[in-house]
C-alpha positions as CSV (number, residue, x, y, z in Angstrom):
1,M,-17.4,13.6,-14.5
2,L,-14.4,11.6,-13.4
3,A,-12.5,14.8,-12.4
4,K,-15.1,15.4,-9.6
5,I,-14.6,12.0,-8.1
6,T,-12.2,12.0,-5.1
7,I,-9.9,9.3,-3.9
8,A,-12.0,9.1,-0.7
9,D,-14.9,7.8,-2.8
10,Y,-13.1,4.7,-3.9
11,M,-10.2,4.0,-1.4
12,S,-10.2,1.0,0.9
13,K,-11.0,2.3,4.4
14,R,-10.5,-1.1,6.2
15,L,-6.8,-1.0,6.5
16,V,-4.7,-4.1,6.9
17,T,-1.5,-2.8,8.6
18,L,1.7,-4.4,9.8
19,G,4.1,-3.5,12.5
20,Q,7.8,-3.2,11.8
21,G,8.5,-6.1,14.2
22,T,6.2,-8.5,12.2
23,E,8.0,-11.6,10.9
24,V,8.4,-11.5,7.1
25,I,6.7,-14.9,6.6
26,D,3.7,-13.7,8.8
27,A,3.5,-10.6,6.7
28,V,3.5,-12.6,3.5
29,K,0.6,-14.7,4.8
30,I,-1.3,-11.6,5.8
31,L,-0.9,-10.1,2.3
32,L,-2.1,-13.4,0.8
33,D,-5.0,-13.9,3.2
34,H,-6.3,-10.4,2.5
35,K,-5.6,-10.6,-1.3
36,I,-3.7,-7.4,-1.2
37,T,-0.4,-6.3,-2.8
38,S,0.9,-4.1,0.0
39,A,0.2,-2.9,3.5
40,P,1.2,0.2,5.5
41,V,3.7,-0.4,8.3
42,I,2.7,1.7,11.3
43,D,4.1,2.3,14.8
44,Q,2.1,2.0,18.0
45,Q,0.7,5.5,17.6
46,G,-0.6,4.7,14.1
47,H,2.0,6.8,12.3
48,L,3.1,5.5,8.9
49,L,6.7,4.2,8.9
50,G,6.8,2.6,5.5
51,M,5.1,0.2,3.1
52,F,5.6,-3.5,2.8
53,S,4.7,-4.9,-0.7
54,E,5.1,-7.8,-3.1
55,K,8.1,-6.1,-4.5
56,D,9.8,-6.2,-1.1
57,V,8.9,-9.9,-0.9
58,M,10.7,-10.5,-4.2
59,R,13.8,-9.0,-2.8
60,I,13.5,-11.3,0.3
61,I,13.0,-14.3,-2.0
62,L,16.2,-13.5,-3.8
63,E,18.1,-13.1,-0.6
64,T,16.6,-16.4,0.6
65,V,18.2,-18.3,-2.3
66,Y,21.6,-17.2,-1.0
67,N,21.0,-17.3,2.7
68,Q,18.8,-20.4,2.8
69,S,16.5,-18.8,5.3
70,M,13.4,-16.6,5.0
71,S,13.7,-14.8,8.2
72,G,13.7,-11.2,9.3
73,K,11.3,-8.5,10.2
74,V,9.1,-6.3,8.1
75,G,11.1,-3.2,9.3
76,D,14.2,-4.7,7.7
77,Y,12.6,-4.8,4.2
78,M,9.8,-2.3,4.0
79,S,10.0,0.6,1.6
80,L,10.8,3.9,3.4
81,D,10.3,6.2,0.4
82,V,6.5,6.2,0.6
83,V,4.5,8.5,-1.6
84,S,1.0,9.2,-0.2
85,V,-2.0,10.9,-1.5
86,D,-4.7,13.1,-0.1
87,A,-8.2,11.7,0.3
88,Q,-9.8,14.8,-1.3
89,S,-7.6,14.6,-4.5
90,S,-9.2,13.8,-7.8
91,I,-9.2,10.2,-9.0
92,V,-7.9,11.6,-12.3
93,D,-4.8,13.1,-10.5
94,L,-4.4,9.7,-8.9
95,A,-4.5,7.9,-12.3
96,E,-1.7,10.2,-13.5
97,K,0.3,9.4,-10.4
98,F,-0.1,5.7,-11.0
99,Q,0.9,6.1,-14.7
100,Q,4.2,7.8,-13.6
101,S,5.0,5.2,-10.9
102,S,5.5,1.5,-10.6
103,V,3.8,1.6,-7.2
104,R,0.5,-0.4,-7.2
105,S,-1.1,1.3,-4.2
106,F,-0.7,4.5,-2.1
107,P,-1.6,5.2,1.5
108,V,-4.3,7.9,1.8
109,F,-4.1,10.7,4.3
110,Q,-6.7,13.2,5.5
111,D,-5.7,16.0,7.9
112,N,-2.4,14.2,8.5
113,E,-4.1,11.0,9.5
114,L,-3.8,7.6,7.7
115,V,-7.4,6.9,6.6
116,G,-7.1,4.4,3.8
117,I,-5.2,2.9,0.9
118,V,-6.0,3.2,-2.8
119,S,-4.9,0.9,-5.6
120,R,-4.9,0.9,-9.3
121,T,-7.9,-1.4,-9.2
122,D,-9.8,1.3,-7.3
123,V,-9.2,3.7,-10.2
124,L,-10.6,1.0,-12.5
125,R,-13.7,0.7,-10.3
126,A,-14.2,4.4,-10.5
127,L,-14.0,4.4,-14.2
128,A,-16.3,1.4,-14.6
129,S,-19.0,2.7,-12.3
130,N,-19.1,6.2,-14.0
131,N,-19.7,4.9,-17.5
């Protein structure tokens, strides 16, 4: 039954996105306010440039210890090696991808357009609602 469930069935469609020029401290507040672990970084045309996550923030914190200042832009710290998934892929394939990666969420594309984000928690929701 799970093999027939697609990522589109459980992904978050209301995207919280960041611009590469967003101040790091503002981005951290956005992540906290929305209770999310990462956010896609997009340009003005809506194209994905990278992902900004809690892991990127940990790197910033370590640099802050040495530099005594938490400044900078999201574009300076975002992860550029972004792995995305297709909205019509199976939730089982997604679970396998999560198992092989330390990433906690993936941007979701359909027809080359960013349409959502899917997290490990979404996979858990799919499992719980189908048992």
